[in-house]
Every structure is written in C-alpha cells, then in structure tokens.
C-alpha positions as CSV (number, residue, x, y, z in Angstrom):
1,M,38.9,7.2,219.0
2,L,40.1,9.1,222.2
3,K,39.0,12.8,221.7
4,I,41.0,14.0,224.6
5,L,43.6,16.2,222.9
6,L,43.5,19.9,221.9
7,L,44.7,21.3,218.9
8,T,48.2,22.7,219.9
9,K,50.1,25.2,217.9
10,F,52.4,24.6,215.2
11,I,56.2,24.9,216.9
12,I,59.7,24.0,215.8
13,L,61.9,23.2,218.8
14,N,65.5,23.3,217.5
15,L,64.6,20.8,214.8
16,S,64.7,17.8,216.9
17,S,61.1,17.6,217.0
18,V,58.2,18.7,215.3
19,I,55.0,19.5,216.9
20,I,51.8,20.0,214.6
21,A,48.1,19.4,215.3
22,Q,47.6,16.8,218.4
23,G,51.3,15.3,218.1
24,Y,55.0,15.6,217.4
25,W,57.9,13.6,215.6
26,S,60.7,12.5,218.0
27,N,63.6,10.5,217.6
28,V,64.0,6.7,218.3
29,K,67.2,5.0,218.9
30,T,68.3,2.3,216.5
31,H,71.9,1.7,216.8
32,V,72.2,0.9,212.9
33,D,73.5,3.8,210.4
34,V,72.2,2.7,207.1
35,A,69.0,3.7,204.9
36,L,66.0,2.4,206.1
37,R,63.6,2.4,203.3
38,N,60.2,0.6,204.5
39,I,58.5,0.2,207.6
40,H,55.2,-1.7,208.3
41,F,53.2,-2.8,211.3
42,T,50.5,-5.8,211.4
43,D,48.7,-4.4,214.7
44,S,49.2,-1.9,217.1
45,L,52.4,-4.0,218.7
46,N,54.2,-5.7,216.0
47,G,55.9,-3.6,213.4
48,W,59.1,-4.3,211.1
49,V,61.5,-1.8,209.4
50,C,63.7,-2.8,206.3
51,G,66.9,-1.2,204.6
52,D,70.3,-1.5,203.5
53,S,72.7,-4.2,204.0
54,G,70.3,-6.8,204.9
55,I,69.3,-4.8,207.9
56,L,65.6,-5.8,209.5
57,L,64.5,-4.3,212.6
58,K,61.5,-5.6,214.9
59,T,59.5,-4.4,217.6
60,N,57.0,-6.2,219.4
61,D,55.7,-3.6,222.0
62,G,54.4,-0.8,220.0
63,G,57.8,0.8,218.5
64,E,58.8,1.1,222.2
65,N,61.9,-1.0,221.4
66,W,63.7,-2.2,218.3
67,S,65.7,-5.4,218.2
68,L,67.9,-6.4,215.1
69,L,67.0,-9.7,213.3
70,Q,69.2,-11.8,211.7
71,T,68.9,-12.4,207.9
72,T,70.3,-14.1,204.9
73,T,71.6,-11.5,202.8
74,N,74.1,-8.0,203.1
75,N,72.0,-6.6,200.4
76,T,69.3,-4.0,200.2
77,F,65.6,-5.0,201.0
78,W,63.7,-3.1,198.6
79,G,60.1,-4.2,199.6
80,M,58.4,-6.0,202.7
81,H,55.0,-7.0,203.6
82,F,53.7,-8.8,206.8
83,L,50.1,-10.3,207.0
84,N,50.3,-10.9,210.4
85,E,53.0,-11.0,213.0
86,N,54.6,-14.4,211.7
87,E,54.2,-14.4,208.0
88,G,56.1,-12.0,206.1
89,W,58.1,-11.7,202.7
90,L,61.0,-9.4,201.7
91,V,62.8,-8.4,198.4
92,S,66.1,-7.9,197.7
93,W,68.7,-8.3,194.3
94,L,71.3,-10.9,194.0
95,D,74.0,-10.2,191.0
96,D,76.7,-13.1,191.4
97,S,77.9,-15.9,189.3
98,T,75.0,-18.1,190.4
99,Y,72.0,-15.8,189.9
100,N,70.6,-12.5,188.8
101,G,67.7,-11.4,189.8
102,T,65.2,-10.9,192.6
103,I,65.3,-13.1,195.7
104,V,62.1,-13.7,197.9
105,H,62.9,-13.6,201.5
106,K,59.9,-15.7,203.2
107,T,59.6,-16.3,207.2
108,T,56.5,-18.0,209.1
109,N,57.8,-16.9,212.6
110,G,57.9,-13.2,212.4
111,G,61.8,-13.2,210.9
112,K,63.5,-15.4,213.2
113,D,63.9,-18.0,210.3
114,W,64.0,-17.3,206.4
115,E,63.6,-19.2,203.5
116,D,65.2,-17.8,200.2
117,I,63.6,-18.1,197.0
118,E,64.8,-17.2,193.4
119,F,62.5,-15.5,191.6
120,T,60.8,-17.6,188.6
121,Q,61.6,-15.0,185.6
122,P,65.7,-14.4,186.2
123,I,67.4,-10.9,185.1
124,T,63.8,-9.4,187.1
125,Y,63.9,-6.9,189.7
126,A,61.4,-6.5,192.0
127,I,61.0,-3.2,194.2
128,D,57.6,-4.1,196.2
129,I,55.8,-7.5,197.2
130,F,52.6,-7.7,198.7
131,F,50.4,-10.4,199.8
132,V,46.6,-10.4,200.2
133,D,46.9,-13.7,202.2
134,S,49.1,-16.7,202.6
135,L,49.2,-17.7,199.1
136,K,48.1,-14.9,196.7
137,G,50.7,-12.0,196.3
138,F,52.1,-9.5,193.7
139,A,55.4,-8.3,192.9
140,G,56.2,-4.8,191.3
141,I,58.8,-4.9,188.9
142,N,61.6,-2.2,188.2
143,Y,63.1,-4.3,185.3
144,S,62.2,-7.4,183.6
145,P,63.4,-8.8,180.2
146,L,59.8,-9.7,179.5
147,N,58.5,-6.1,179.9
148,S,56.1,-7.8,182.6
149,K,56.1,-5.0,185.2
150,I,53.5,-7.2,187.8
151,Y,54.0,-10.8,189.0
152,Y,51.2,-12.7,190.9
153,T,52.1,-16.2,192.9
154,T,49.2,-18.4,194.3
155,D,51.6,-20.5,196.5
156,G,53.0,-18.0,199.0
157,G,55.8,-16.9,196.7
158,Y,57.5,-20.0,195.3
159,N,56.3,-19.6,191.9
160,W,55.8,-16.2,190.3
161,I,53.8,-15.6,186.9
162,A,53.6,-12.7,184.4
163,A,50.1,-10.7,185.0
164,D,48.4,-9.7,181.7
165,I,48.3,-5.9,181.6
166,F,46.5,-3.9,179.0
167,P,46.9,-0.2,178.0
168,N,43.9,1.9,179.2
169,T,44.8,5.1,176.8
170,S,48.3,4.4,178.0
171,N,51.2,4.7,176.0
172,Y,53.4,3.1,178.7
173,P,51.9,0.6,180.5
174,F,55.2,-1.3,181.5
175,L,56.7,1.6,183.7
176,P,58.2,0.1,187.1
177,V,55.4,-0.5,189.4
178,R,56.2,1.0,193.1
179,R,53.4,-0.2,195.7
180,F,50.3,-2.3,195.8
181,Y,47.0,-1.7,197.7
182,S,43.8,-3.5,198.0
183,S,40.4,-1.7,198.3
184,G,37.4,-4.1,198.4
185,D,37.0,-5.8,195.7
186,Y,39.7,-3.9,193.7
187,L,43.2,-4.0,193.8
188,F,45.6,-1.0,193.0
189,A,49.0,-0.5,192.2
190,C,51.1,2.9,191.2
191,G,54.5,3.9,189.8
192,G,55.9,5.4,186.6
193,A,59.0,7.3,185.6
194,I,60.5,10.9,185.7
195,D,59.6,12.8,182.7
196,I,57.6,10.1,181.2
197,A,54.5,9.2,183.1
198,G,52.9,8.5,186.3
199,V,51.1,5.4,186.0
200,I,48.0,3.6,188.0
201,W,47.2,0.0,187.5
202,K,43.8,-1.3,188.6
203,S,42.8,-5.2,188.8
204,S,39.0,-6.1,189.4
205,D,39.7,-10.0,188.8
206,S,41.9,-10.8,192.0
207,G,45.2,-9.5,190.2
208,F,45.4,-11.8,187.1
209,T,44.4,-8.9,184.4
210,W,45.3,-5.5,185.3
211,Y,44.8,-2.3,183.2
212,A,47.3,0.4,182.8
213,D,46.7,4.4,183.2
214,S,49.6,6.5,182.4
215,T,47.4,9.5,181.6
216,V,47.3,10.6,185.6
217,A,50.2,12.5,185.8
218,P,53.4,13.4,184.0
219,D,55.7,11.8,186.7
220,P,55.7,9.0,189.0
221,I,52.8,8.5,191.7
222,N,55.0,7.3,194.7
223,E,51.8,6.4,197.1
224,L,48.4,6.1,197.2
225,Y,45.9,6.7,200.3
226,F,42.4,5.5,200.1
227,F,39.7,7.5,202.2
228,D,37.1,5.0,201.2
229,S,36.3,2.8,198.6
230,L,35.6,5.7,196.1
231,N,37.8,8.5,197.3
232,I,41.5,8.2,196.4
233,I,44.6,10.7,196.6
234,G,48.0,9.8,195.5
235,I,51.2,11.7,195.3
236,G,54.7,11.9,194.0
237,G,56.6,14.2,191.7
238,D,59.8,15.0,190.1
239,R,63.5,16.0,191.5
240,E,63.9,19.1,188.7
241,L,64.1,22.4,190.6
242,F,61.0,24.1,188.1
243,Y,58.8,21.3,188.9
244,G,56.3,20.9,192.1
245,I,55.4,18.1,194.0
246,G,52.3,16.3,191.9
247,V,49.1,15.2,193.3
248,I,46.0,12.9,192.0
249,R,42.7,12.6,193.2
250,S,39.7,10.4,191.9
251,T,36.3,10.5,193.5
252,D,35.0,7.3,191.6
253,R,37.3,4.8,192.5
254,G,40.2,5.5,190.1
255,N,38.4,5.7,187.2
256,F,39.1,9.3,186.4
257,W,42.0,11.2,188.0
258,D,42.5,15.1,188.6
259,Y,46.1,16.2,188.5
260,Y,47.4,19.4,190.3
261,E,50.8,20.5,191.1
262,L,51.7,22.0,194.7
263,D,53.6,25.2,195.1
264,I,56.3,23.0,197.0
265,L,59.5,22.0,195.3
266,G,60.8,18.1,195.9
267,V,59.6,14.6,195.4
268,A,56.8,13.1,197.7
269,N,58.2,9.2,198.1
270,S,55.7,8.3,200.8
271,M,52.3,9.4,202.6
272,D,49.9,8.3,205.0
273,F,47.3,9.5,207.0
274,R,46.7,9.7,210.8
275,T,43.3,10.6,210.6
276,P,40.9,11.4,207.5
277,A,42.0,15.1,208.0
278,E,45.4,14.9,209.1
279,G,48.3,13.7,206.7
280,W,52.1,13.6,206.1
281,A,54.4,13.0,203.2
282,S,58.1,12.8,203.1
283,L,60.2,14.7,200.5
284,G,63.3,12.4,201.1
285,S,66.3,14.4,199.8
286,T,64.9,17.7,200.9
287,Q,64.9,16.9,204.4
288,T,61.1,18.0,204.9
289,F,57.7,17.0,205.7
290,I,54.5,18.1,204.1
291,Y,51.6,17.8,205.9
292,T,47.6,18.5,205.6
293,I,45.1,19.1,208.3
294,D,42.0,19.7,205.9
295,S,42.2,16.3,204.0
296,A,44.7,17.3,201.2
297,K,43.2,20.5,200.4
298,T,45.9,22.2,201.4
299,W,49.9,21.2,202.4
300,T,52.4,23.0,204.3
301,E,55.9,22.2,204.2
302,I,58.3,21.8,207.3
303,P,61.9,20.5,208.2
304,A,62.0,17.1,209.4
305,P,63.4,16.5,212.8
306,G,67.3,16.7,212.5
307,N,67.3,17.1,208.7
308,A,66.7,13.3,208.3
309,E,66.1,12.5,204.9
310,I,62.8,10.2,205.5
311,N,61.7,7.4,203.0
312,D,58.6,5.7,204.5
313,I,55.7,7.0,206.5
314,F,53.2,4.4,208.5
315,F,50.6,5.1,210.6
316,V,49.3,2.5,212.7
317,D,46.2,4.4,214.2
318,S,45.4,8.0,214.9
319,T,47.6,7.3,217.9
320,M,50.7,5.8,216.6
321,G,52.8,6.5,213.8
322,F,56.3,6.2,212.5
323,A,58.9,7.4,209.7
324,V,62.0,6.1,208.6
325,G,64.8,7.2,206.7
326,N,68.8,7.6,205.8
327,N,71.2,6.6,208.3
328,G,69.3,4.6,210.7
329,V,66.4,7.1,211.5
330,I,63.4,6.2,213.1
331,L,61.0,9.1,214.1
332,K,57.6,8.4,216.2
333,Y,54.7,10.4,216.2
334,E,54.0,11.1,219.8
335,I,50.7,12.1,221.5
336,P,51.5,14.2,224.7
337,D,50.5,12.1,227.9
338,T,49.4,15.1,229.8
339,V,46.5,17.0,228.2
340,L,46.3,21.0,228.3
341,N,44.0,22.3,230.9
342,V,40.9,23.2,229.1
343,N,40.6,26.5,230.2
344,N,44.0,28.4,230.5
345,L,46.4,26.0,228.3
346,S,48.5,25.4,231.5
347,L,49.3,22.2,232.7
348,P,47.6,20.9,236.0
349,K,49.6,21.4,239.5
350,D,46.8,19.8,241.6
351,F,46.6,16.3,239.9
352,I,49.6,14.1,239.0
353,L,48.9,10.8,236.7
354,H,52.0,8.6,236.8
355,Q,53.4,6.3,234.5
356,N,51.8,2.7,235.5
357,Y,54.6,0.1,236.9
358,P,55.3,-2.6,235.4
359,N,55.1,-1.5,231.8
360,P,54.8,-3.5,229.5
361,F,52.8,-5.8,232.0
362,N,51.1,-9.0,232.4
363,P,48.8,-9.3,233.8
364,E,48.6,-6.7,236.6
365,T,49.9,-3.3,236.9
366,I,50.0,-0.5,239.5
367,I,48.5,2.9,238.4
368,S,49.3,5.8,240.7
369,F,48.1,9.4,240.9
370,K,48.2,12.5,243.1
371,T,45.6,15.0,244.4
372,A,46.6,17.8,246.1
373,R,42.7,18.8,247.2
374,Q,39.6,17.0,247.7
375,S,37.8,16.1,244.3
376,F,35.9,13.7,242.3
377,I,38.1,11.4,240.7
378,S,37.5,9.3,237.6
379,L,40.1,6.7,236.5
380,K,39.3,4.9,233.5
381,I,40.8,2.1,231.0
382,F,40.1,2.5,227.0
383,D,41.5,0.4,224.2
384,I,43.0,2.0,221.3
385,L,39.9,2.7,219.4
386,G,38.8,4.4,222.3
387,N,36.3,1.8,223.6
388,E,36.1,1.8,227.4
389,I,36.8,-0.9,228.9
390,K,37.0,-0.5,233.3
391,T,36.1,1.9,235.3
392,L,38.9,2.1,238.4
393,V,37.7,5.0,240.3
394,N,34.9,7.0,240.4
395,E,34.2,8.7,243.7
396,V,35.3,11.8,245.7
397,K,39.0,11.3,247.1
398,S,40.7,13.5,249.8
399,A,44.0,14.8,248.9
400,G,46.7,12.5,249.0
401,N,48.8,9.4,246.9
402,Y,46.8,6.7,245.4
403,K,47.7,3.2,243.8
404,I,45.1,1.5,242.1
405,K,45.8,-2.4,240.9
406,F,44.7,-3.2,237.1
407,H,44.2,-6.8,236.3
408,A,43.8,-7.7,232.6
409,E,43.6,-11.2,232.8
410,D,40.8,-11.0,230.2
411,L,42.2,-8.5,228.0
412,A,44.3,-9.4,224.6
413,S,47.5,-8.1,224.1
414,G,47.9,-4.6,222.8
415,I,48.1,-1.0,223.9
416,Y,45.7,0.5,226.1
417,Y,45.1,4.1,227.7
418,Y,44.3,4.9,231.2
419,Q,42.6,8.5,232.1
420,L,42.1,10.3,235.0
421,K,39.7,13.2,235.1
422,A,39.2,15.7,238.0
423,E,37.6,18.8,237.8
424,D,38.5,20.6,234.6
425,Y,41.5,18.4,233.6
426,L,41.8,15.2,231.6
427,L,45.5,13.2,232.1
428,T,46.4,10.3,230.1
429,K,48.9,7.8,229.7
430,K,49.8,4.8,227.8
431,M,50.4,1.4,228.7
432,I,51.3,-1.9,227.1
433,L,49.6,-5.2,227.9
434,L,52.3,-7.8,226.6
435,R,51.7,-11.5,227.2
C-alpha cells in the first residue's frame, strides 16, 4: 500500500466532514432522496448502491460520478450482490393479487437490463442475497412459512431450495439471516432478533448444511469482518437505552466466540475495515459512527457528517471507502491529495502538483507540476496496491512549470496514483484510466 500519509489529528469541521486517521468522510451528490440501504463494489471502478423505491445507482469511475439505473420495481431493494461488473442480483418484496413474497432481480450486463424471478417458496421474504459464482447463491430470509431461513440456488437464482440447518447448542436456529460471507472453505452468516439472540450460521459443505449457534450474543449480530481465516469480529446491539453495542470475537474460525458490550448506546448496523487496524461501524438512527484504530480493541464515537443516518459501509481498499444512508446520502472516505510536510506539518509552497488532464483518461494524460527552485524531482506512477508502475522524472529540474505526458496503453482500467517527491515533500494525486 502507499505508505505516504501522516496520521492526522482527529478533527470535526462543522459536522460537514469527519477527519480521522489518514482521511475524512465527505458528501457525494446523488440527486435522490430515498433511503439507500446497501453498497457493493466489485473492483476499484465499478460499484452499485440500492435502496427504497426501486432506486439503483451505479458508478464506473470509482465513485466520482453516480448514475441512476432503470429498474423493474418501485419497491425497496433489501439485498444486493454483484460478482463482477456484469453479473448481479437484488431482492425486493412484492405483495399484490398475483404474488406475495420475494422477487429476485438478475442482470448480466451491469444493471442495464433485468430479469425478474419469483422466489420458489411464496410468502418468503429475503433480506440478503449472496453468490459465490454465477450459479451458486444464497438467500437470507426474514420470514418463511416453513421456518427455513437459508435457501440456496445452483442455477443462478431461478430455483431455490431450503438448506438444512441444525441447532448447535442453539434454541433459536431459525431467526432472520442478515448477511453472508465466504472465508476459505467455509461459509458464514449472521443475524438474529432483538431480545432473543444473535446467531452465527456456519457451513463446511458449500452451503447445503448449516450449523446455527445462538449462544454468541443476546441481540442480533448485523455484520462480520474477517481479519484472516481464524480471526473474526462481529457487531450488533439493541436499541434500548440501557444496552450498549454488542461485539463478538473469535480466534478459532468461529468455533468459539467471546462477547462484550461497548459503553456506547445504539445498534451497529454495518461495519468494515479500511486497514487491519482502522475500522468503521455505523449506528444508523443515532446519526453517528464508531471507529477503531487498534483492530477493534477500543472504539470511539463521532457524529456522522450532516447528522446522516448511515445504513451500510464498504471499503474497496485502504484508499477508497463509501457509506450510504437515509435521504439519499452517500459519503466518500477521502485520502488527502496533498501530503503534509514531514518536518513541520505545513503544506509545501515551493512545489505544486496539479491534477492530471484529462481525468478520467484513455490512454494518455498530462501531469503538470511546478518547482520554485532548482531541486531533484522524482515523479512516479503507482497502482492502487502501491506497486511502482513507471518513473516519469528522476533528475534535477530548474525552477519552472513542467508538463509530462503519461502513456498507459499497456495498463488495465483502474485507479492509479502519481507522486511527486522533492526534497522533504511528497505530493500525491489520484487518476483514473477508463477504457
């Protein structure tokens, strides 16, 4: 990763942006005003946001711009999953004179066209959908007359079969399933109901059989995060004023869970980590975030920008993250383009790095910079993982303005960074190659 930013002091500026660690949250204009419930990216460029009233937004430039896609329903999208930039599924509910239950919406061209599929079991309401490949997928159920809470498909979503679920020291194996995860050879799901139990479901046979454990927490577990195949953290809670946010942690691949409560009121409805140390969770109706910078050992609560009610968080990688919520809110986690001076924390005055033009570009762009005095200048290109791609300048330059042409014929579409190093300064900006 690019290790080029200093740890900045935590600041809140007029509640319009929240700065912590290496970046900050800022608002993105969406031109919609409904509740946005889920966000998912398949790579650094392609992402989708779904919500109420059949709203589906898409970006193909890493969240710089979002377009509204035409869908086949005006009902709420409760769950969404995309395998790649083309294949995706959403679930909504339909209750009318012709059908009652879940509708699975399937696309094979990124959301331009949709095929609507009635769920095999009627009067069954799915709140999450998850696919491991083009054919094998799972639906997490909020209500089913058969008390079957996990269904699977082996034909891309056309037919759904109730999975076998066995209690594992569990009295409540059939509580609502909120989210699915894949970790190595295992599948996991989490969920539960307030004042009854938080439940973890686990499968070792590709999802045909699941074992439920409702001893992990007294209230729902709404999100899991996998640090690696063994170390897992889950988060949830209760809305009651005298309960705190509930956290579970496992160090043995989910065989045993430790439970503890944070001294913070609310319900954590979503969680993701930017790095193994820095993680964020949203508290929804309390209009706040909690964050950790020590791998979930401690958490701190801060207001969400604009008092937003956040429903979902997704970090694409350590440099890019988004949060979505009510009233059409999309927040973007920004990494400052200009790096602070290593010695005195002031911004450089003698060196300027401009935004490349055009941006996005294909396949050429111009990178401009200015130096106010003769200095040794290094200008390099990096990919999103911090791998050096190309050196454009590596020599002494006299004072003046410079324009360097960057050719990217041999590179794939994606986000790249260009970095200017001069004396004690590092200046970095982002650019998008879009073919």
